[in-house]
C-alpha angles and dihedrals in degrees: 000000000000121000112230132174116337128206133213111290112234094228092043099046090106087060102040104027115128112259123221096231136040110255122204113262117272116258121260089256091066090059102037106035115107113276110266092218125023101185132271142256123236119222117243091269094042092236096111131050119205112204140170111238124195110228133202091277091056091247121130113240129186121247133173123213121204101220091200093069103005091241115151132208128193109235105179142349134172127211094215103028145038129242108261127184118003133199136173109237090188137328093293106034138057134201120207144157135207139251135176117235092179098067130063120263095249091053093057095099094153134085117245098246123220128257140175135197139161117259091256090057096255127126092031109181139170113229103177134027123257105221117229101012115037121211105198109125093187101300127131124321113279108248106188131056124251093260093070114112138181122255120233090231111076099203130226094322097215103094137046091257131097137165121247134182124245106200124204119208133207120188089351093304128104113253105165138021122208121196122228129192105219130194103208094201101053097018095232117151138193124195120232108227125225127175091236138027111281127217096191142009138205129201124212126235091278091056095252126131109266110150135036134179127217131183126213111180102301098343122097118201127198113212123202125204120214108232093213102044101024090227122141129222135173110265097181142347130199144150112299105204109028132049113287122180090216094055125113135166116224112233100183147284123281119225089261091058097257114146114221121198141177112242141155097211106166095337126092090230126059116241138175114277134169120246124225103233091205098053107013089237120151118235116258094231124049123238094212128013125179110210112241095004140078110248112262117172150073144268118265108209145145126207095285109027144037097231101183147304131269112223140179121226114151083317134014121274142155130243103208120205093179114082093211092054090048088056092047091050090051092051093048091047090052090054093043104033094156099062146052104255118204117191123213118199128203121232098255112072097213094068120126093204131078129179115233124197112198126189145138138187089279100030121072114220119295121187126217139180112225117202110210092203100049094026089222128141121219123191112243099178146306134238099222106010093162093068123092106225091203090070093055125101126249120249124215130192107222139167131213135180121254118220092265092050098259111143112237121201118213144165119238118197118194126193119258112284097020111120117231095220118066093192108132091000131099116253114284089222092194125174105258132213113199101207112198120200124230129237094054094213095058140086102269105190146030133177104266142098109298122186096213098049093039092049089054093044091051087058092054101263127132112223125210118193111187122202091212122193111290091044112123128230097056102079140287093276092055091049097046092048086069098056110127090353102120106141091003127067091353088057092046090056090058093048091047090053090051091052089048090056090051093048092049090055097246099109133054103226090217095055110053128128127185119214142169150134131248105344085004088059089051090050090049092058094043089049090058089048099046101033107030092156093053102053123050095191144357139221116200123178124181088345130164109248101180128024093209089058087061088061102038104023114170132281089254098032107041115156120243090231104130116256090233090058091049090051103038106019113033098052090060098035102040109008143288112265091221106031094039098035094126093050093048090052092051092048097046114111088202092057091043096044093115089067094061113092101149121105109277136195116200126187130178139169119235092221098046108138097176097055102013122215092257088076089061101039096047092049093043091054092046097048095043089061088072105016123058095183098078120127115200125201124183122186113201115230094000117131131201095335136354117295099169116081092220090056093047090049093046093047097049091044087056090047089052092053092044093051092043094059095041107038105354137076091293092062111107110268094014101097111141095008094124092048091050092049092051092049094056 
């Protein structure tokens, strides 16, 4: 299940074919503008494709294509908003909400609303208010309040009814989620009852409520609904924030009623198991296991059969149970040998059309319709069609040993034309950016086209992305080794990866910069503190600068981290502010700011509720007392990251200039270094 070398896809050769001359790198806007096409959604029969189309105003509108004759109809468009999430209610009707891709995340103080229309654009109706700016235009009375949201699961798709979420808020944060059955034609609703407040819901294969989750302090309970009586009971309970051998994550119900869940059981790695609906017990043997990785993925099913499971190893793939789908996958892969090809299936099994998403490390996502009768692929759209994939870097999944022997996975991206193997070749001696993921308790990387790494590679930088201990997806041992290791062993893993890149001949030891956002920003600052001879500069955006600030915050700048997580999760995962006070002081970038003398770029959003601005301003003031080479960027109304294309473009353009003068061609004495490295 490991992705190895990929070749040029026959239908994509016009995109990825090798060019005869070296073109200048694409501008930042080509990497960080919003994707022009984000995929589509097949109707239950597979005849119609619903897709968001960017118009002349830059707003996303909703269109439906009849795949029988390729005719298209506009369904909905807003003057002051974009189409957001989209679902098929049934073969004739869609449900959708709105978003605004032209304002910063932190300024989006409104709910997305809820709308419905037939696939020909008729019977357009607003079902729920959109808080802040109302989009009504004189049509029917809005029936539902602003805090009504779509569910990710579309339901059975053969009636006019769907389920939607009604979210309750406390102090501006969601604290309970009610479930409503909604008739999109007449607007009538019915509330699904549960003995306690739910935080999440799951529908079964027939589109009916079957599971709910509730949280009591640090205990998470899974509730099961009896299909015959409608009564709910607790199926299982376990610790919510720390590892618990009893824990499992429901993935979904198969058409035969089987519940599939992700669980570790006695293995170090999580795998897919079935759940006994009478006892809550996990099956002894897994249904799907991905060697070397925790299972991460979804069920792939139609109305009658569980066809397979989508999984993530170093790259995405599909384990097909259905022989016909195995054959279809083989045929598509033969036609598109240079890409990962993910197949989406409509609900009705008799459909001739499938949706294919194709991509690689060099190729941004391209979407096709595959006709199972003619076996032909037709292009539906592409995410970044203005980029030449031949100019992109190659990405390699590697592993290295940390100083205590723990094996650390990582992704290494090399600029175009730089061979991966240094055997028989002189060292590449490239400038290196060590890009640290946020979280930190998440899976940080996957083998696919990434705008940040490819932008850096296009400028001649190698990029190393370590999956340091504490990262998820690589087994329970790897995760638990990171408990209470912020700034300690987690930081050592990053430094050890950097030294590995030097020893392998990829990185010039005098031209290395560490960078990252959120936890990655924290690790950037601690890297400059702990390993000042290893990193020549640092880029931190929206990064944590003091662990105690995560607990206490400020009356104006309190984090949106839930109080339950601060009380029951953070003390075990990160450190107790009382018991571990000395450690938290020693691993605080804010308290250690006087030790940072390398050039530094800092960027924060004024509306960030996860890592509030006070993290940035307090650290900025402290480090500037000893370091005059500190660049400060502040994006008004942005939250925990940059949602506006112009801010992404501005930020990465500034990063490019910062890297250029510190480790790139603009660094004194480095003229021509990139050209020399590429010619080796």
